[in-house]
N, C-alpha and C positions, 0 to 999 in steps of 0.2 A: 561362851556357855560350859566351861569346864568348874568355871569359880563357880555355877550360879547351882551345879548342882552340888558343887561341893556346901553350898550352903541349903540345898536343900538337904543334904544326907543330914548332915548336923542336927539340920532342925527337924526329923524326922526322927531323930536315936534320940533326942533331949526330949519327944511328945512320946518316946516309947516303940512308938513304930518300925522295930529295928528288922525287920524281915525287908520291909519295903525299902528299908533305906541300904539294907544287904544288895536286894535287887537294883535302887540305881547304881550302885558304887560298884555293882556288876558290868551294869552298859556302859558306865565309863572308864574300867578301868585300866583299859588296852588305850585310847586315848592319847597321852603324853606319849610314847614310842613309836603310835602306830604313825602321827605327824609327824617323824623324822626319818622315819623307814618309806612303806610303800602305802601310806592315807588312801583308800580310798570310801570318797563319804556314803554310793552305794553301798557298799558294801556293809560299811558304821552303823547306816539305815540300817540294812535289812537284819543284819548280826544280832544289833545293839539294843537299838535302841524300840522298835518296833515288836518285839517282843518282850522290853520292857510298857511300853503299852496295853498291850495285851493282856498281860497279866493286871495291871492297877493302869485302866482306860478313864478314871475319876481323878477328879481335886490335884489339879497336876499348878505349883504356883508359876513354874516356867516351862514354854513351849517349845522344848530341845528341837523338836520335830521342823517348826517354822525356821525358828536360831541355824538348823542345819542348810533349812531351803536357800534361807540368806545369805551364806557360806558359800553355798552352789550357785547362787546367781552368779556374787564376784566373779569367779576364776571364768 
């Protein structure tokens, strides 16, 4: 999921969509550290992904919420 986010960030920045790239980076920036500490899928979804989707409701090349749902099903 993080790899997809980094790919999208790079693409959006290259297309001049700097604010949207920044917002996506902000949504994912704590994920690497949180995964090894006290990661909570519901907290990540509610605190980071849902606000990103509220701000940017359309044109998503990757469905991060569905990916997170799949991770949750694996637990």
